N, C-alpha and C positions, 0 to 999 in steps of 0.2 A: 684567413681570422686574420683580424687587424692585431698588430703590434703597439705595445704601448712604447713611450720613450724610454731611451736607456741612458743612464749619467757614463755610459762608458761608450757613449755613440759620438766621439772626436778622432781626429786624427792623429793626436798621440796614443789614444788608447787600442788602436789595432797594431802597434808593436812595442807596446809595454804593460806591465800589469798595473792595475790600478794603484797598488799599494806601494808600488816603487817610482810613482811619477813624481815630478817636482812639486806637484801641489796637494801631495797625498797628505801633508800637515799643514797646519795651521802657519800664519806668519809669526815670527816671533815678537816679544815684548819687547816695547821701548826700554832703552838703557836706563838704568837707576843710577843716579850719580856719577853717569860716565862708564859704568861698568857693561862692558858689551859681551860678557860670556855669561853663562849662566845654566840652569836646568830645572824643569820641573820633576819633583817626586811623585812619587806611586798615589801619592794623598792629592795631588795636582796643588802643591805650594811652590812658588817660585822661590830660587836661590840664584843671587846673584855672584860675580866672581870680576874681580879687577881684571886678572890675566888667564892665559891657557893655563898655567902651572897652578894657581889658585882654584881654577875651574876643576882640575884632575884631582888635587887635595882633598875639595869638597866633596867630591863623587867618590872618593875612595874612603873617606871619613863618614860619609851618610849610613843610618840605621836603616833607611826607607829605601826602597826599590826606586829606581832611576828610570824615568818615563821619558823625557824628550831633552834634549840640549840644545842650544844656540851659539855661535860664534860671529864674529863680524865678516866672515867669508861668505855669508848667505841670508837671504832675507826670511828663511823659514825656518820652523823648528826642524829637528832631524833626530833620528836614534842616535846614542852615544856610539854603536859600531862603526858609524860612518864617519866621525872623527878620529883620524890616526892617533893624535897625541894623547887620545882619552884610553889607549889600548892598555897600557901597562897598568892604570887604576882598575880597570874593569877587570882584567885578569885577577888583581888583586882581590879585587871584590869575590869573583867566581869563586877564586881559591879559599878565601874564607867560608864562603857558603859552603864550599864542599866538605872542609873540615868539620864546620856544624853539623851537617847533615849525616856523615859517619859517624859522629861522637854519638848524636842523639838517637841514631838507627842501632848503635851497638847497645845502648843504654836499652832503648825499648826491647831489644832482641833477647836481653837478659829477662826482663820483668815478664813479657808475655811467653816466651820459651817456658820459663819455670812453670806460668800458668797453664801452659799446653801441655807439659808433661804431667803434671798433676791431675788435670784432666784423663788423663790417657790412662794413667794410672788406676784413677778411681772406675774408670768405664770397665776397665781391663779386671780389677779384682770385684766390682759389684755383679757383673755379668759371669763369675765363675771362670774367666779365663777365656771367652769368647772373641774371636777376630773380629768379627761383624760388628762387634758392640765398638769398637776404636773409632770407625769412622759414621757411625749413626747416630752418637750423640750430639745432640744440639750444641751444648755448652764447648765440645770439643772443636767443632767447626767455627764457632763463634771464635775461639782462642787463637785458632790458626788462621783465620782471616786476620786480626788484630796484630799477630806476628808478622804476617807479611805486610799489610798497610804502613803501621807504625815502624817496625823492624827492617824487615828484607829491603823494601822498596826504599827508603831513605839512604840507607847503605849503598845501595845498586846505584842510585843517581848520582851520590857523591863521587863514587869509584868512578862513574863514567863522567863526571865534570872533571876530575882530576887527568884522566886519560887524554879528554879532550885539550885540557891545557897543556899539558907535555906534547901533543901534536901539535898545538898552534904556539909554541914557545918562540920560535925564530922566524914566524910570518905575522903578516898582517891579518887581522879577523874578517878576511873578505869570505869566508864561508859563513859567518854567523850572521852578515847583512842582513840578505834576503829573508830569513828566518824571523829576525829582530823587526824588521819593518812589517812584515806580515802581522804579526802577533799584535804590536803597538796600533797600527792601523785597524786591524779587526777589533781590538776592544775597545775604540774610539769611535765607532759607528752606531748609531741608534737601531735599536732593535725591540721596539713595542710590543709586538707580537710575542717575542720570545719572553718578554717579562708581563704578559697575559697568561701564557700558558705556566710558568713559575708559580705567578700569582693565584692562580687557579687551583694548584697542589697544596699551596701553601695554607690557603684559605681553607680548603678542606682538611687540612691535618689540625689546625686550630679547631674547628667544629668537631672533627674526631676526638680532640684529646678532653675537651667539655663534655663530651657526650660519654666517652668511657668512663669521666669522673662521676656522672649522673647516677649511673645504673651498673650492676654487675652483668658479667658476661654469665655465657652458660656454656660447659663442657668446657673450659677452660678457653674458650675463645670472647673476644672483646666485644662488647653491645655494638659498636658501630661496626664491626666486621659481621656480624650476624645480619646487622639492618643493609647493608650496603655491599659487603665484599664478596667474591666468587666462592662461594662454598659447595657447588657442586652437589656429590651424591651425598656429602656430609651435611648436607639441610634437611634430608630426609629427617634425622632424629628432630629437626626444630622444627617440622612442619605445623605443630599445632599453633606455636607463636607466630611463626612465619612462614604465612602459605606461600608464598614467592620464593622459597628459599633458594630453588635450584633454577629460577627463571633464568633465560639468557641476558635478558637487560643488565645484570650483573656483570657483564663481560666488558660493558662501557664504564660501568662506575668504579670498578675495583681499580683502575689506576690511579684514581683519585685519594685513594687510602693508601694508608703505609701500618707496618708492624709496630714500629717506633720510631722515635726521634731522630735516631740516627740513620736508619732505613730513608727518613722521608728527606733530612739535608743532602744525605749523600745524592740522592735521585733530583733533588733540586741541583744540588751544585752541576752534576751531571748533564741536566737539562739547559740549564743557564748556558753551559760551553757549547754545547753540540747546537743547541738552538741558535745560539749568536751565530757561530760558523755557517749554520745552512742559510738563516735570514740574510746572513751579509754576503753569502756568493751565490745563491739561487733566488733571493727575494722571498717575502714571508709566505706565498701562496702554498709553495712547496714542503715549507716547514709544517703548516697544519697538517696538509694533506700527509706526508709521511707519518707524521706523528699518530693523527687519527687512523691510518690503515694499519700501521703496525701494532698499534695499542688493541687494535681490534682483532688481529691475526694472532699475536700474542696471547691476548685472552683466549682466543679459541685452541691454540696448541696447547695451552696449560690446561682447559677443561679437559680435552680428549688426553692427554698425556700422564696427566696427574689427577685422576677422577676423584680419588678420595681425600685429596689434601685443600683446603680453602687456600686462597692465594689474593695479595693484595700488592698494590704498588706499580707504579708509572714506568717500570723497567723496559716492558715491551716497544712502548713507544720511543724510549730513548735509545734502546738499542738499535731500532729502527732507524734511528737519524744518524747512527753510528755506521751503520750497513750502508746507507744511501752516502754518506760522504766518501766512504770508503770508496765505491764505483763511481762515484760522480767526478771527485778528484783523479781517479785514475783515467777515466776517460777524457779528462780536461785537465791534463798534468802541467800545463803553464800556466794555469791559474794561482799555483798554489806550491811554494817551495817544497823542495824534497825532503828536508826534515821534518816540517809541519805534516805532511803524508804519511811519513814512517810514524809520528807518534800517534794515528789514527790507528795504524796497524798494531802497534806496541798494545793501544785501548783495548784491541778484540783478544789478544793474547792474555793481556790482565784478566779479563771479564772471564775467559775458560778458564784459568787457575781458580779464581774465584767461585765458579761454580763446582769446581771438583773440589775445593775443601769444603765449601758449603753445601753440600749433595743433599744434606737432609734438611735444609731449611731455603735454599736458594732456589727460585723457580726457572730451572734452566730451559724449560720447556717455553716459556713467554720469552725467554732471552733470545733463544734461538728462531723462535716463529717470526719475534720481532726484528731481528738482524736480517733473515730472509727476505722478508717483505720491503724491506726498505732497501736492499741489495737489487731484486728484483725490478721495485718502481724506478731506480734510478738508471739501469739497463733499459727500460722501455721507452722512458722518457726523454733522456738525454743521447743522441748519438757522440761518439766521440770526435773529438776537436782538437784543433792544434792553435784555436785562437787564446789571445790574450785577454779578450773582453769575455764578462760575466755574461749568462744567459738573458736576452729579453725576456718580458713578462707579456705573456699573451693575456688577449680576453679570457681566452677558455681556461687560464691557470686562475684567475682573478674568480672567477664563478664557480671554480670546484672548489677554490681555497674558501670562498664564503661558505659552501655548503659544509666542508669539512671544519671550519671554526666553528659553525654552529652547532655541528655534532658534538665537537669538545666542552662548547660551552653547556649545550644539553646534559653531557654527561657529568659535567660538575656540578650543574644545579640539581640533576636528580640525586646524585650522593648526597649533597647538603641535606635536603628534605627528605630522603628514606633515612639519614642519621637521626635526625631531629624528630623523625615521626614515630 
C-alpha cells in the first residue's frame, strides 16, 4: 500500500525524537531595546530581560506558567529546563507550587472529608445500620470522588514535587529536560481532529442543556437521556412515548450525552489531552478509529454488564485512547520520555480508584470495554519498534479514518436530532 509522506523522514529524525531536535521550537523573537533574554508565559505573552539575572528573577516572580525562553546563546526558543542558570529559579517556582498544592489539598480534604463522613452517617442511620448502604448511596460516592480529586490528589502531587526537589537539590535538572521538551512541543502542535471531537460533545452538551430545560423527564431521567441515551431494559417502561427506547442505535448516540456539566467538562478535558497526544504521535486516522471503536465496544459492554442502568458519556472512547496510548508507547518506547509514559499508567490506576469509589453511578463496564478495545487495536496495528520516528500514515489508514470519522459525525448528528425531536 502506498505510504504518505512523513515529517519525520529526515536524516536527523532517524537518531533523535522530533521533540528533541534543534528545530523543535520556533526562532526566538528580535531583541527589544537590546534585551537579548526573555520568555513566553503560558498565555503567549513576551517578557524581555536585560541579562541572565533579570531573566531568572522575572521567571521566579511570574504568576503565570513559563512556556519557552531565549538567550543570546541560541537562535531558537527552548524550554527553561535547558538553561542551567534558570534552574534555581525553576526550583523556587516548583517549591512554591508544591506548598500551594499541599495547603489547598489539606483544606479541601477537611471540607469534603466532613461531607463524606456526614453522608456515611446519614446512609447508615437511614438504612437502619446496613453495611451495603455505605457504598450504594450516590451522594456518598460523589463526596468520596470530590475528596479524592480536590483533596488527596493535590496533597500527593505537592508531596511528590517536594520529594523530587530534594532529590534534585544538588544536581542539574537533566532528568526533567526530556519530559519538559515533550510536553511543550506536544501542546504546540495543531490538532484539528481533536478539536472536532471535543467540539462535537460540547455542542451536544449545549443542546442537551436546553432540551432538558424545555421539558420534564420521566422516572427521574432527563428528557435528553430518554430521547437519545442508552436506556437498555429500563426503556421498556417508556415504550409508549419512546418506542425505540431499547434500540441498539443508542450505543452510538449515548457518548455524545452527559449526566451533568461536571461530567461533560471532565470528559472534554480528558479527550482534549488524550486526543492531542494520539493525533500528534500517530496522526489523525488512528485517533478517530480508536475513539469510534472504543465508544462502540464500551457501549456494548455497558449494555450487557449493566442491563438495568441507563448510561451516557464519552468515557468508553476516552478510555480507549488511554489504553491505545499505553500499548502504543510501550511498543515505541523511544518516542516518548519515560516520565510521560508513567503518567499514563497512573491515569489507569486513578480511573480504577474512581470506578471503585463511584461504583453506584460510574459505568465501569464502558470504561473497561473501551480501555481493552484501545489496547487490542494498538497491539494489532502497531508492531514493536526501536525507531525514534513517528509511524507513517498509510492510505488505508486515511480511508478507514474517514469512515470512522463519518461514523462519529453521524453519531453526533443523530444525538442532536433525537434530542430535539
